[in-house]
NUDREN-606825 format. One record per residue (C-alpha): y, z, x; residue in three letters; residue number from 0. Coordinates in nm, 2 decimals. Layout:
N
> north/up/east/residu/num
> Y/Z/X/ala/NUM
...
//
This chain:
474
> north/up/east/residu/num
> -0.30/-0.80/1.07/met/0
> -0.01/-0.62/1.25/his/1
> 0.35/-0.71/1.13/tyr/2
> 0.55/-0.72/1.43/val/3
> 0.87/-0.47/1.40/gly/4
> 0.69/-0.23/1.20/lys/5
> 0.42/0.02/1.28/glu/6
> 0.28/0.11/0.97/leu/7
> 0.03/-0.17/0.79/asn/8
> 0.06/-0.20/0.40/glu/9
> -0.20/-0.12/0.16/glu/10
> -0.40/-0.36/-0.05/cys/11
> -0.30/-0.47/-0.39/ala/12
> -0.51/-0.55/-0.70/val/13
> -0.45/-0.76/-1.02/phe/14
> -0.59/-0.84/-1.33/gly/15
> -0.57/-1.03/-1.66/ile/16
> -0.77/-1.08/-1.98/trp/17
> -0.72/-1.32/-2.25/gly/18
> -0.49/-1.62/-2.11/his/19
> -0.60/-1.97/-2.06/glu/20
> -0.41/-1.97/-1.72/asn/21
> -0.59/-1.66/-1.60/ala/22
> -0.67/-1.80/-1.24/ala/23
> -0.32/-1.93/-1.18/lys/24
> -0.12/-1.63/-1.30/leu/25
> -0.35/-1.42/-1.07/thr/26
> -0.26/-1.64/-0.80/tyr/27
> 0.13/-1.58/-0.87/tyr/28
> 0.06/-1.22/-0.93/gly/29
> -0.13/-1.18/-0.57/leu/30
> 0.15/-1.39/-0.41/his/31
> 0.40/-1.15/-0.52/ser/32
> 0.23/-0.85/-0.35/met/33
> 0.15/-1.05/-0.05/gln/34
> 0.34/-0.80/0.14/his/35
> 0.03/-0.53/0.08/arg/36
> -0.21/-0.71/0.24/gly/37
> -0.22/-1.02/0.47/gln/38
> -0.56/-1.03/0.61/glu/39
> -0.76/-1.19/0.30/gly/40
> -0.72/-1.30/-0.04/ala/41
> -0.97/-1.38/-0.33/gly/42
> -0.96/-1.44/-0.73/ile/43
> -1.31/-1.37/-0.96/ala/44
> -1.29/-1.54/-1.31/val/45
> -1.49/-1.49/-1.65/ser/46
> -1.54/-1.76/-1.90/asp/47
> -1.74/-1.51/-2.11/gly/48
> -2.07/-1.62/-1.98/lys/49
> -2.04/-1.64/-1.58/his/50
> -1.82/-1.49/-1.34/ile/51
> -1.68/-1.77/-1.08/tyr/52
> -1.50/-1.66/-0.74/asp/53
> -1.32/-1.78/-0.43/his/54
> -1.21/-1.60/-0.16/lys/55
> -1.12/-1.65/0.23/gly/56
> -0.92/-1.52/0.52/leu/57
> -0.57/-1.55/0.55/gly/58
> -0.26/-1.55/0.31/leu/59
> -0.28/-1.62/-0.05/val/60
> -0.13/-1.99/0.03/asn/61
> -0.40/-2.03/0.30/asp/62
> -0.69/-1.92/0.07/val/63
> -0.56/-2.12/-0.24/phe/64
> -0.50/-2.49/-0.29/asp/65
> -0.47/-2.67/-0.65/his/66
> -0.83/-2.78/-0.63/asp/67
> -0.95/-2.43/-0.55/lys/68
> -0.76/-2.30/-0.84/leu/69
> -0.85/-2.57/-1.08/asp/70
> -1.21/-2.50/-1.01/ala/71
> -1.16/-2.15/-1.15/leu/72
> -0.96/-2.25/-1.46/ser/73
> -1.23/-2.23/-1.70/lys/74
> -1.20/-1.87/-1.67/gly/75
> -0.96/-1.67/-1.96/tyr/76
> -1.01/-1.35/-1.74/ala/77
> -0.97/-1.27/-1.38/ala/78
> -0.90/-1.03/-1.12/ile/79
> -0.76/-1.07/-0.80/gly/80
> -0.69/-0.89/-0.43/his/81
> -0.50/-0.89/-0.12/val/82
> -0.63/-0.73/0.16/arg/83
> -0.53/-0.54/0.47/tyr/84
> -0.83/-0.36/0.65/ser/85
> -0.85/-0.01/0.63/thr/86
> -1.23/0.04/0.59/gln/87
> -1.47/-0.22/0.73/gly/88
> -1.33/-0.48/0.96/gly/89
> -1.15/-0.80/0.89/asn/90
> -1.46/-1.02/0.80/ser/91
> -1.51/-1.28/0.53/tyr/92
> -1.79/-1.05/0.38/ala/93
> -1.53/-0.77/0.32/asn/94
> -1.28/-1.00/0.15/val/95
> -1.24/-0.89/-0.21/gln/96
> -1.31/-0.92/-0.49/pro/97
> -1.66/-0.83/-0.40/leu/98
> -1.90/-0.99/-0.66/val/99
> -2.25/-0.84/-0.74/phe/100
> -2.49/-1.07/-0.95/arg/101
> -2.80/-0.96/-1.11/ser/102
> -3.03/-1.09/-1.38/gln/103
> -2.87/-0.88/-1.67/lys/104
> -2.49/-0.93/-1.57/asp/105
> -2.23/-0.97/-1.29/ser/106
> -1.96/-0.73/-1.18/leu/107
> -1.67/-0.81/-0.95/ser/108
> -1.46/-0.50/-0.80/ile/109
> -1.12/-0.54/-0.66/ala/110
> -1.01/-0.19/-0.47/his/111
> -0.71/-0.07/-0.36/asn/112
> -0.74/0.27/-0.14/gly/113
> -1.01/0.45/0.07/asn/114
> -1.28/0.67/-0.02/leu/115
> -1.31/1.00/0.18/val/116
> -1.71/1.03/0.10/asn/117
> -1.82/0.67/0.13/ala/118
> -2.03/0.76/0.44/his/119
> -2.19/1.03/0.26/lys/120
> -2.26/0.84/-0.01/leu/121
> -2.40/0.53/0.14/lys/122
> -2.63/0.73/0.34/gly/123
> -2.78/0.89/0.02/glu/124
> -2.76/0.53/-0.14/leu/125
> -2.95/0.38/0.12/glu/126
> -3.24/0.67/0.13/glu/127
> -3.25/0.55/-0.23/arg/128
> -3.32/0.21/-0.15/gly/129
> -3.00/0.05/-0.17/ser/130
> -2.91/-0.24/0.08/ile/131
> -2.54/-0.28/0.18/phe/132
> -2.40/-0.67/0.27/gln/133
> -2.07/-0.53/0.39/thr/134
> -1.90/-0.24/0.58/thr/135
> -1.66/-0.21/0.31/ser/136
> -1.64/0.12/0.12/asp/137
> -1.56/-0.07/-0.22/thr/138
> -1.95/-0.20/-0.22/glu/139
> -2.03/0.19/-0.29/val/140
> -1.86/0.19/-0.60/ile/141
> -2.08/-0.14/-0.72/ala/142
> -2.44/0.05/-0.59/his/143
> -2.32/0.39/-0.80/leu/144
> -2.25/0.18/-1.09/ile/145
> -2.58/-0.03/-1.09/lys/146
> -2.81/0.25/-1.02/arg/147
> -2.69/0.46/-1.31/asp/148
> -2.68/0.18/-1.54/tyr/149
> -2.92/0.20/-1.82/ala/150
> -2.78/0.12/-2.18/asp/151
> -2.40/0.18/-2.13/asn/152
> -2.21/0.04/-1.86/phe/153
> -1.90/0.20/-1.92/ile/154
> -2.08/0.57/-1.91/glu/155
> -2.23/0.45/-1.60/ser/156
> -1.86/0.36/-1.44/val/157
> -1.74/0.66/-1.55/lys/158
> -2.02/0.85/-1.37/his/159
> -1.97/0.67/-1.07/ala/160
> -1.58/0.72/-1.05/leu/161
> -1.67/1.08/-1.09/ser/162
> -1.88/1.09/-0.76/val/163
> -1.64/0.90/-0.53/ile/164
> -1.37/1.10/-0.39/lys/165
> -1.03/0.97/-0.21/gly/166
> -0.77/0.70/-0.34/ala/167
> -0.87/0.42/-0.55/tyr/168
> -0.70/0.17/-0.78/ala/169
> -0.96/-0.05/-0.93/leu/170
> -1.00/-0.34/-1.12/ala/171
> -1.33/-0.46/-1.22/met/172
> -1.45/-0.77/-1.42/leu/173
> -1.76/-0.86/-1.61/thr/174
> -1.87/-1.16/-1.80/glu/175
> -1.72/-0.97/-2.12/his/176
> -1.48/-0.68/-1.97/gln/177
> -1.20/-0.62/-1.78/leu/178
> -1.18/-0.24/-1.66/ile/179
> -0.88/-0.08/-1.47/ala/180
> -0.92/0.31/-1.32/ala/181
> -0.72/0.52/-1.10/leu/182
> -0.84/0.80/-0.93/asp/183
> -0.76/1.17/-1.04/pro/184
> -0.49/1.20/-0.80/asn/185
> -0.34/0.87/-0.89/gly/186
> -0.28/0.81/-0.51/leu/187
> -0.21/0.44/-0.54/arg/188
> 0.01/0.27/-0.79/pro/189
> -0.14/0.11/-1.09/leu/190
> 0.08/-0.06/-1.41/ser/191
> -0.03/-0.18/-1.75/leu/192
> 0.13/-0.47/-1.89/gly/193
> 0.14/-0.76/-2.17/lys/194
> 0.20/-1.13/-2.17/leu/195
> 0.19/-1.24/-2.51/gly/196
> -0.14/-1.14/-2.62/asp/197
> -0.31/-1.10/-2.28/ala/198
> -0.31/-0.78/-2.10/trp/199
> -0.25/-0.73/-1.74/val/200
> -0.30/-0.49/-1.47/val/201
> -0.11/-0.49/-1.11/ala/202
> -0.07/-0.26/-0.84/ser/203
> 0.31/-0.31/-0.86/glu/204
> 0.54/-0.41/-1.16/thr/205
> 0.67/-0.72/-0.94/cys/206
> 0.41/-0.90/-1.04/ala/207
> 0.48/-0.87/-1.39/phe/208
> 0.83/-0.98/-1.32/asp/209
> 0.71/-1.30/-1.15/leu/210
> 0.45/-1.42/-1.42/ile/211
> 0.70/-1.32/-1.72/gly/212
> 0.48/-1.01/-1.83/ala/213
> 0.62/-0.72/-1.98/thr/214
> 0.56/-0.36/-1.83/tyr/215
> 0.39/-0.14/-2.11/val/216
> 0.30/0.19/-1.86/arg/217
> 0.16/0.32/-1.58/asp/218
> -0.21/0.39/-1.55/val/219
> -0.25/0.76/-1.57/asn/220
> -0.47/0.97/-1.28/pro/221
> -0.82/0.98/-1.41/gly/222
> -0.78/0.72/-1.66/glu/223
> -1.03/0.42/-1.73/ile/224
> -0.91/0.15/-1.95/ile/225
> -1.15/-0.11/-2.08/val/226
> -1.04/-0.45/-2.21/ile/227
> -1.23/-0.68/-2.41/asp/228
> -1.20/-0.94/-2.70/asn/229
> -1.16/-0.63/-2.92/glu/230
> -0.85/-0.51/-2.75/gly/231
> -0.77/-0.22/-2.53/leu/232
> -0.94/0.09/-2.52/his/233
> -0.84/0.42/-2.30/ser/234
> -1.03/0.70/-2.19/asp/235
> -1.07/0.95/-1.90/phe/236
> -1.35/0.99/-1.66/phe/237
> -1.22/1.34/-1.57/thr/238
> -1.01/1.61/-1.72/asn/239
> -0.97/1.73/-1.36/arg/240
> -0.64/1.56/-1.27/thr/241
> -0.37/1.63/-0.99/glu/242
> -0.13/1.38/-0.96/pro/243
> -0.02/1.30/-0.59/ala/244
> 0.12/0.95/-0.55/ile/245
> 0.17/0.85/-0.19/cys/246
> 0.51/0.90/-0.08/ser/247
> 0.49/0.62/0.12/met/248
> 0.49/0.40/-0.16/glu/249
> 0.84/0.47/-0.22/tyr/250
> 0.95/0.47/0.15/ile/251
> 0.77/0.17/0.29/tyr/252
> 0.48/-0.01/0.11/phe/253
> 0.64/-0.11/-0.24/ser/254
> 0.84/-0.38/-0.31/arg/255
> 1.21/-0.29/-0.35/pro/256
> 1.20/-0.46/-0.71/asp/257
> 0.91/-0.28/-0.82/ser/258
> 0.91/0.04/-1.02/asn/259
> 0.66/0.34/-0.97/ile/260
> 0.61/0.57/-1.27/gln/261
> 0.97/0.50/-1.40/gly/262
> 1.15/0.51/-1.09/ile/263
> 1.30/0.21/-0.90/asn/264
> 1.17/0.17/-0.56/val/265
> 1.50/0.04/-0.41/his/266
> 1.72/0.28/-0.61/ala/267
> 1.46/0.58/-0.44/ala/268
> 1.54/0.43/-0.11/arg/269
> 1.90/0.44/-0.13/lys/270
> 1.88/0.79/-0.25/asn/271
> 1.67/0.86/0.07/leu/272
> 1.98/0.71/0.26/gly/273
> 2.21/0.93/0.09/arg/274
> 2.00/1.25/0.14/met/275
> 1.97/1.14/0.51/leu/276
> 2.36/1.12/0.53/ala/277
> 2.41/1.45/0.38/gln/278
> 2.15/1.61/0.60/glu/279
> 2.23/1.42/0.94/ala/280
> 2.62/1.29/0.92/pro/281
> 2.72/1.13/1.26/val/282
> 3.06/0.98/1.39/glu/283
> 2.99/0.61/1.42/ala/284
> 3.14/0.26/1.36/asp/285
> 2.84/0.07/1.17/val/286
> 2.55/0.13/0.98/val/287
> 2.23/-0.11/1.01/thr/288
> 1.89/-0.11/0.89/gly/289
> 1.55/-0.23/1.02/val/290
> 1.44/-0.52/0.80/pro/291
> 1.31/-0.50/0.54/asp/292
> 1.20/-0.19/0.42/ser/293
> 1.48/0.00/0.55/ser/294
> 1.77/-0.20/0.45/ile/295
> 1.79/0.00/0.10/ser/296
> 1.80/0.35/0.29/ala/297
> 2.07/0.22/0.54/ala/298
> 2.31/0.10/0.23/ile/299
> 2.25/0.44/0.10/gly/300
> 2.37/0.62/0.41/tyr/301
> 2.66/0.40/0.46/ala/302
> 2.76/0.46/0.11/glu/303
> 2.73/0.83/0.13/ala/304
> 2.94/0.84/0.48/thr/305
> 3.18/0.57/0.42/gly/306
> 3.08/0.41/0.72/ile/307
> 3.04/0.02/0.69/pro/308
> 2.70/-0.15/0.64/tyr/309
> 2.64/-0.42/0.85/glu/310
> 2.36/-0.67/0.89/leu/311
> 2.30/-0.56/1.26/gly/312
> 1.97/-0.69/1.28/met/313
> 1.79/-1.02/1.15/ile/314
> 1.45/-1.09/1.06/lys/315
> 1.28/-1.43/1.19/asn/316
> 1.06/-1.50/0.90/arg/317
> 0.92/-1.80/1.06/tyr/318
> 0.69/-1.65/1.34/val/319
> 0.35/-1.77/1.30/gly/320
> 0.07/-1.56/1.21/arg/321
> -0.10/-1.67/1.53/thr/322
> 0.15/-1.50/1.74/phe/323
> 0.07/-1.17/1.57/ile/324
> -0.19/-0.97/1.81/gln/325
> -0.37/-0.64/1.79/pro/326
> -0.30/-0.54/2.17/ser/327
> -0.03/-0.29/2.21/gln/328
> 0.12/-0.48/2.48/glu/329
> 0.17/-0.81/2.26/leu/330
> 0.28/-0.58/1.94/arg/331
> 0.56/-0.42/2.14/glu/332
> 0.68/-0.77/2.29/gln/333
> 0.64/-0.91/1.97/gly/334
> 0.95/-0.72/1.85/val/335
> 1.17/-0.96/2.00/lys/336
> 1.02/-1.25/1.82/met/337
> 1.06/-1.07/1.52/lys/338
> 1.39/-0.92/1.51/leu/339
> 1.73/-1.01/1.68/ser/340
> 2.03/-0.81/1.70/pro/341
> 2.38/-0.98/1.59/val/342
> 2.58/-0.90/1.90/arg/343
> 2.92/-0.99/1.73/ala/344
> 2.86/-0.71/1.50/ile/345
> 2.68/-0.45/1.76/ile/346
> 2.88/-0.51/2.08/glu/347
> 3.13/-0.21/2.15/gly/348
> 3.01/-0.03/1.83/lys/349
> 2.86/0.32/1.77/arg/350
> 2.58/0.23/1.57/val/351
> 2.40/0.41/1.32/val/352
> 1.99/0.27/1.30/met/353
> 1.83/0.36/0.98/val/354
> 1.46/0.33/0.97/asp/355
> 1.20/0.42/0.74/asp/356
> 0.94/0.58/0.97/ser/357
> 0.85/0.65/1.35/ile/358
> 0.47/0.62/1.40/val/359
> 0.37/0.54/1.75/arg/360
> 0.74/0.50/1.88/gly/361
> 0.69/0.18/2.07/thr/362
> 0.88/-0.05/1.81/thr/363
> 1.18/0.21/1.79/ser/364
> 1.19/0.22/2.16/arg/365
> 1.22/-0.17/2.15/arg/366
> 1.46/-0.20/1.88/ile/367
> 1.71/0.05/2.02/val/368
> 1.69/-0.11/2.37/gly/369
> 1.78/-0.43/2.19/met/370
> 2.08/-0.28/2.03/leu/371
> 2.18/-0.14/2.38/arg/372
> 2.15/-0.49/2.52/asp/373
> 2.33/-0.66/2.26/ala/374
> 2.63/-0.42/2.36/gly/375
> 2.61/-0.12/2.15/ala/376
> 2.79/0.21/2.28/thr/377
> 2.57/0.44/2.11/glu/378
> 2.27/0.45/1.90/val/379
> 2.18/0.71/1.64/his/380
> 1.87/0.69/1.48/val/381
> 1.80/0.84/1.11/arg/382
> 1.48/0.81/0.96/ile/383
> 1.47/0.83/0.61/ser/384
> 1.12/1.02/0.61/ser/385
> 0.98/1.35/0.78/pro/386
> 0.81/1.32/1.11/pro/387
> 0.44/1.18/1.04/ile/388
> 0.23/1.43/1.19/thr/389
> -0.11/1.41/1.03/his/390
> -0.34/1.11/1.00/pro/391
> -0.40/0.95/0.65/cys/392
> -0.74/0.91/0.50/phe/393
> -0.64/0.73/0.17/tyr/394
> -0.62/0.40/0.30/gly/395
> -0.29/0.36/0.56/ile/396
> -0.39/0.28/0.95/asp/397
> -0.30/0.61/1.05/thr/398
> -0.64/0.79/1.07/ser/399
> -0.61/0.95/1.38/thr/400
> -0.33/1.17/1.54/ser/401
> -0.34/0.99/1.90/ser/402
> -0.15/0.72/1.71/glu/403
> 0.09/0.96/1.59/leu/404
> 0.38/1.04/1.82/ile/405
> 0.52/1.33/1.66/ala/406
> 0.20/1.48/1.62/ser/407
> 0.22/1.57/2.00/thr/408
> 0.59/1.53/2.06/his/409
> 0.92/1.73/1.95/ser/410
> 1.18/1.56/1.81/val/411
> 1.39/1.57/2.12/glu/412
> 1.09/1.41/2.32/asp/413
> 1.09/1.16/2.07/ile/414
> 1.45/1.11/2.13/arg/415
> 1.42/1.08/2.49/glu/416
> 1.11/0.86/2.47/leu/417
> 1.29/0.58/2.23/ile/418
> 1.64/0.62/2.42/gly/419
> 1.86/0.71/2.13/ala/420
> 2.19/0.93/2.15/asp/421
> 2.05/1.13/1.86/ser/422
> 1.73/1.14/1.62/leu/423
> 1.72/1.32/1.30/val/424
> 1.45/1.28/1.03/tyr/425
> 1.47/1.34/0.67/leu/426
> 1.36/1.69/0.57/ser/427
> 1.05/1.70/0.32/pro/428
> 1.26/1.87/0.06/glu/429
> 1.51/1.63/0.10/gly/430
> 1.26/1.34/0.06/leu/431
> 1.11/1.47/-0.27/lys/432
> 1.47/1.57/-0.40/lys/433
> 1.59/1.21/-0.33/ala/434
> 1.29/1.03/-0.44/ile/435
> 1.36/1.23/-0.78/gly/436
> 1.01/1.30/-0.94/arg/437
> 1.10/1.60/-1.17/asp/438
> 0.86/1.84/-1.14/pro/439
> 0.90/1.91/-1.52/ala/440
> 0.76/1.57/-1.60/met/441
> 0.39/1.44/-1.63/lys/442
> 0.25/1.30/-1.32/asn/443
> 0.51/1.44/-1.11/cys/444
> 0.32/1.54/-0.81/gly/445
> 0.33/1.34/-0.46/gln/446
> 0.10/1.32/-0.17/cys/447
> 0.29/1.46/0.16/met/448
> -0.04/1.49/0.36/ala/449
> 0.10/1.28/0.66/cys/450
> 0.38/1.50/0.68/phe/451
> 0.23/1.84/0.60/thr/452
> -0.13/1.82/0.66/gly/453
> -0.18/1.95/0.32/lys/454
> -0.42/1.68/0.16/tyr/455
> -0.50/1.64/-0.25/pro/456
> -0.87/1.61/-0.18/thr/457
> -1.14/1.76/0.01/glu/458
> -1.17/1.57/0.34/ile/459
> -1.57/1.51/0.44/tyr/460
> -1.66/1.58/0.80/pro/461
> -1.78/1.21/0.84/asp/462
> -1.43/1.09/0.75/thr/463
> -1.27/1.28/1.03/val/464
> -1.32/1.23/1.40/leu/465
> -1.44/1.56/1.56/pro/466
> -1.16/1.62/1.78/his/467
> -0.92/1.57/1.46/glu/468
> -1.09/1.85/1.25/lys/469
> -0.88/2.11/1.40/glu/470
> -0.54/1.94/1.22/leu/471
> -0.68/1.97/0.89/leu/472
> -0.48/2.28/0.74/val/473
//
């Protein structure tokens, strides 16, 4: 689903809990807190120690679950959940997670945030060995690898599967007897561990802990596998070849402002991005405004650093029906007016600094600049709290081709003219890293900058890349 008014689509989110009598309902609340990461589908799988039960469907968490459906899952004391934005595979019921795989011996349920860059290659190899796939999701590859290798030691089979797959993956897996959490060797997606009384909780974002009353314990480390069962929590690593590289867009755009990623608050990081942007690109103006919602924090930081008043120059309409949101470019452009409205009394006769987190295709920025001018702005200066997105992402963001990226084929001046701004400045890559504040001396400090630099933290397999994109890989 496309969010009208923004040009990037969110990631997915995973949630898991072990050892709580209200596991399903707490998972529901945890997913609700991370609804911003995926709006196409939602699901919950629970275990009562003997069987795995699940329910999933297309739509928002509230659309998929009601009291009766949650009550039907109430017998479980452990659960995993998922909200989905389709990056690999289509938006179909079969691809909604958690995926559940049943056999005579036992069952396995998997929830996955990320994207595997070697899924096509592995799927071909597995099919040659007799595997039959029921979905088009890359997540199913993980289950086939685990089941094919599983003999007497299930966890060793999981470790082997994790060492074979490449790309971005934050996983929550559930069997009748265990909850398993794992993170790829680069830690490209966030995954945190928490505690609620005697129960253990894992979630893509710490805001889920806050909603259910859980206490944050720590982040899951790159290359780590955590197994939780009735004997407690057990931590191990499935590889010693780790190179931390958290996705920069988690701080810039994807995560909720009240979440913390490896000790850094997202709202504080975004304010720092705005302050750094003010240092790099000051301008004489009367008001600063941000594009709701993810750019508000950066706009406040820019205003504080420059002394220019921050104003609520645009209002987000939160009651636009989901049926209005369509995939066509024409409707996406028109939809900006349905999603955002300028505050004429604030904008009229003013020189406006419009802060946004990114420009992907450019069409949304052009529409917003036009709306501000129509509302009477005498000047519109656009400031972007990230560097130009010039390279596709293969780790789960819906920018897998350079044709979608205006900065891959246009200069900053060209983009300024196309969106109709009086000036346009992006934050520098150096400014981005400094503002987020991931101290190079600290463990797990690395961050992925591939969409800005083209330097990918993993090997990119030929089947992942369209033929005309291969020259972009540097």
